[in-house]
N, C-alpha and C positions, 0 to 999 in steps of 0.2 A: 549351682549358682547361675542365674541368668545374666550374662554380660551383654545382652542386646542393648545397643545404644541408639540404633537408627531404625527407622521404619522401612527404609528402602535403600538399596545400594545399586547404582548403575555401574557396572564393572567392565573395565578394559576398553572403553571407546576412545576415540580421538576427540579430546575435549578442546574446543576453540572458544576462548572467552577473551575478546579484545580488551575489555575493560581491565582485566587483571593481567594481561600479557601471557596467558596460558595457551599453548598450542602443543599438544602431545598426548600420549596415552595417560589417562588419569582415571581414578575412581571418584564418583560423585555420591555423597551420602545425603539423605533427606530425613529430617525429623520434624514432626508436627507441622507438615506442610511447608517447611522452609529448607533452604540449603543449609546443611549442617557442616559439611566438609568437602573439600576437593583436594585429593592427595594422590601421590604416586601409587600407593597401595593402601587399601583399607581392608582389614580382615573380614571375610564373608560372615564369620560367626558373630560379628558386631551388628548385623542387620537382620531384621525379621524376614525380609524378602530381598533376594538378590536377582538382578536381571543382567544377563551377559549381553553386552552391547559391543563386543569386540568386532572390529571391522566397520563399525558405524561411526557417524559424526555425532557428537554430543554438544549441542550449542545452547546458549541462553535462549529462552523461549522466543520464537520468531515473532516479529512485529510487522504486520501488514499496514502500511501507511495509507493505502488507498483501497478501501472497501466500500461496498454499498449494502447495508444490512438492515435498513429500516423496512423489514419485511411486511408485506401487505399494505402498509400505509403509502409507500411509494409505488404501489401497483406491481407490475411484473418486474420492475427494476430491482427491488430489494431482495437479497438472498437471506437465507437463514444464517444467523451469525455463527452458530456452532458448525454448520456445514463448511463455511469459509474458514472458520477458526480452528477450534481444537480437533475437529474430525479431519482437518487437513494438515495437522501438525503445527498449527499456528496458535500461539497462546494469547496474543493481543491483536485486535483489529481496530482500525480508525475509520469510522464512517466519514466519507468526504461529501458533505453538503446535503445529506438526507434530511436531517431535522432542521427546522427553522426555529425562530423565537416563538412561533405559535405552536409548533408540534413537538418541541423538545420535552415537555413533561411526559408525553406518551412514549417517546424514545427511551427516556430514563426508566419508566415503569415497565414497559413491555419488552424492551430490548436489553438495555444495559443490566438491569437488575435481575433479569430472568435467564441470562445466558451463562453457560459455563465458561465461555471465552471472556477474557477481559476486554471490555468495549469502551472506546472513547469516540468523540466526535469533533470534527471541524464544522462549526455551525454555518449553515447557509447564510449568505448575505441577503437572500431573497425571502420574502414572507412565506412563499409557498414551499420553500425547500426544494428537494429533488424529486418532486412528484413525477412519476412515470418517466424518470430519467430525463427531465427537462424536455419532455416531448412537445410541449406547447410553448413556443418562444415568446408569445405575447404576454405570458405571465411574468416575464423576467425583465420588464422595462424598469426605468427609474421609479415609476409610480408604484412598483411592487417591492420597493425597498423602504424599510423604516429604520433609520440609523439608530435612533434613541432606543427603540424597543429591542433591537438586536444587541446593542451594547449592554443593555440591562440584563438580558437573558444570558449572554456570555459571562458577564461579570459575576452574576449571582449563582452560576453553575460551574465554577472553575474546576471542580473535582471531575467533571465529565467533559466539559468543552475545553479543548486544548488549542483551538485555532479557528480561523474563519475561511470559508471557501467562496471563491469568485471565479468568473470566467472572462477571458480576454480573447475574443475570436471574432472573425469577420462577419458572421451572421448577426451577432449582437451589435457590433460596431456599425454595421450598415443601417441598423434600425435606430440606435440611440447614441451613437458615438461613444466617447470614452466615459460618459457620466456615471454609468453603473460601476465601473471600476474605480472611479474616484470615491464613490460612496462606500464601496467595499474596503478600500484602503483606509477611509476615515473610521469605519467600524473597527478595523484591526488596530489602528493607532489608539483609539480611545479605550478599547478593551485591553490593550497591551498584550495582544496575542498575535502569533504569526498568521500571515495571509497566504493561503495556498491557491495559486492561480493556474487555472486550466488554460493552456495554449493549444492551438490547432482548431480548425473549423469544427463547430458542433452543430449549428443550425444552418439550414440553407439560406440563400439570400432572399430578401423580400422581393415582391413583384417589381419594385422600383429599382432593383439591382443593388450595386455596392454603394450608391449614393456618395461617390467621391472617396470612399474609404479604400485602403490598400492593405491586404493581409500582410504584406512584407514590412509595413511600418508599425504594426501594432506593438510588436516587441519593444522597439526603441521608444515608444510613447508610454508604455505601461511601466517599464522598469524604473524610471525616475520616481514613480509613486511609491515604490517599495522600500523596505528597510532591511538591514541585516537580519538574517533568520527567516525572512519570508521565503516561500518555496515556489520555484518555477516547475510546472508539471508537464509531463509528456515531451521530454527532449527528443525522443526518437519517433515522434508522430509522423505519419506519412501525409497528414492533412495540411492544407495551406495555413500559414500563420504560425508555424511552429519555429523551431530553432534554425531550421534550414530555409533559406530564401529560394525564390524561383530559379535562381542560377545554380542551386545545388551547393551553396556555401553557407557555413555557419555565420550567423549574424555576429559581427565584431563586438557588439555590446554584451554578448553572453559571457564571454571570458572576463570582461571587465566587471560584470555584475557578480560573477562567482568570486572574483578576487575581493570584491567589496563586502562579501559575507552573505550573499544570497545563496540558497541551497537548491539543488536539483533533485526531483523525485521522478523515477521512471514512469510510474503510472502505466504499467504494461498494457493490459487490456487489448481492446480492438484497435488501438492506435499504433501499436508497436511495429516498426519496420527495421529489419536488419540492414537494409540499404542506407537508411538515414543514420542508424547507429554507427555504421562503418565510416560514414563521412564525419560524424560528430566526435567520436572518440579521439582521433588523432589531433583534433583541434582543442583538446583538453576538456571536453564536456564529459566528465566522469561523474556519474550520479552519486549523490550523498545518501539517498535512501531509495528503496526499491519496493514500490506498491504494486499489487497484482491487478487491481481495478477489475475485479469480476463483478458482474451484475447479471440480471435476468435476461438481458438482450444479447449478451455475448457468451453465455454459458448455457449448456443444454439442460434446462429444467422446465417442468411443465408450466405453462402460462396460466395465471388465474383467469377464470371466465370473465368475459367482458372487457379485457385489456386490449390495446391496439394489436392488430395482426402483424404490423410491420413497424420497424423502427430504423432510424438512420444507421444503427450499428449492425442490423441484420445482414446487409449485403457485405459487411466487412468482418465476417465472423473470424475470431482469432484462430490461427493455425489451420484455417479452412478444413481440410480432411481430418485434422486432429482437433476437434472442436473444444475439447476439455483442456483446461490449463490451470495453473496454480501458482502460488508464490515460489514454491521450490522449483517449478518449471521455469519461472522467470529468473531465478538464480542460475539455473543451468544455461539459460540464454546468455547471461552476462559472461559466464565462464567460456561459452562457445565463441564469444566475441573477443576473447583474449584477456579478460579481467581475472586475475588469479582468485581462487577460493578465499584466500586470506584477505583480499580486499572486498569480496562480496559479502562475507559474514558481517562485517560492521554495518553494511547497508540495511540489514534486517535485525540488528540488535542494538549496538551502542548508539549509532547515529539516529535512528528513530526515537530511541529513548530520550536523547538530547533534544530532538526537535519537539517532543511533547513536554519537555521540562520535567521528565520523570526519571532521570538517571539515578536518583537515589532510591529507586524501588524496582525497576525493571531493566532488561537489556544486559544483565550480567549474572554470572553464577557466584555471586558474593555471599559468603555465609551470613545468614540473617535475612537475606531477601526471600520473598516467596519463591517456592521451588517451581518456577516456570522454566521448563526445559524442553527442547525439541531434539528428537533423535532421528537422524536421517540415514537412509541408505545412500551410499556413494558408489553407484554402479559404473563399471568401466566397460568400454566396448565401442560400438559405432551406433549412434542414435540419430534419427531424423527429426529435426525441428523445422517448422514452417511458420511463416508469418502471413499477414493478411494480403500481401502482394504475391503470395506463393513463392517467395524466396526460400530456398531450401538450404539448410545448414546442417553439416554433419558434426555432431558433438561426440567427443570421446569420453565424456563423463555426464552422468545424469543423476541429479539429486532427487530422491523420493522420500516422502515422510514415512517413518515406521510408526512412531507414536509420539505423544508429548505428555508431559506432566503439567498440570495447571494447579498451582498451589499444592503440589505433591500428589494430586490425583491423576491416574493414568487414563488417557483417551487414545484408543487406537485410531490410526489414519484410515478410516473406512468411508470417507465422504464419497458419495456417488459421482461428484463432479471432478474428482481427481483424474488426471490423464494417465493413460497406459503408455508404457514405453514402446516406441516404434523403432525396430532395429533397421539400420541402414544397410 
């Protein structure tokens, strides 16, 4: 008699599921692409296939809240969603501002529907979206925003669009003042979706200079436009106009904003600075979510013919000598800064699921949920991490993806953009 009840059994790993309060060695069983059971012991004979994951971390499928995956349409900027996603051990990615109200149908058809990775989007507030990584600033003026069209697009595509993306930085403010941010906030309010705000300089100043604008005052002017649940991005940016003022202090308004319900997303990428993080964390700026922010200008991938030779991120390459990075590497950075693993895991599971309004289907190993599971190596030793300022940090733990399950289907972590461990 065949007593097989499960298709797959992940046996003996350390299971951490913040949503259910599990943290310990458990077995995880999968049936018909869904989580069937999580228990202390499940008989191997009950499963058609058994994978020994002892010594590894077994987590709800990782959610990358800051991706750029509108491949080809956004030029060199957009990466392949599965290279960033399932082939990097990540089951869900959120494209931040790649598609717009004009280009969302293409994003749905060519990216979301054709990817093995679960893909969502924060819709750009701008008509042109994230073309070439916002390479041409004059496309992002108030004249390039259509509030009604963007609200309509977001509202009629709620299965895919989970938020709105805007930018609050000195290059834009010097050109147009706060008007674009006011328009982005109106789109967010009218569509009843969270607004994800990029802080830290993105564009260079126009020839006329700052035109009376001050990078240090942008934060205090923008935050009153926001609502609980909106997201402040790049808290640890080394660029002007971020969470740290020119005096090296955290803006007092940040803590008050977090207490009022605004969320903070790391948006690691080429912005990240250990120096700024070390100044921010003691002031209570602990991230809610942790996005990798990989794109074609800060990750070593071949550039499509005819795209720009240089970009403002090129000179600020992440980790300098260690050019490749990932969401799990960003998790390792948080741990190296003193945030315990138990606090980092929610940043890539339950918290982003809540940010997306999808806690009823992702971010947890709940029986009945789709079997989105990330299995990670938890290496111990001495590992070298570096940021864009060439600050060097020695980490005693390094997380690396082994494989993931996306709706029960296994994908090995074989992405060519994954970093290699560097021993210290």
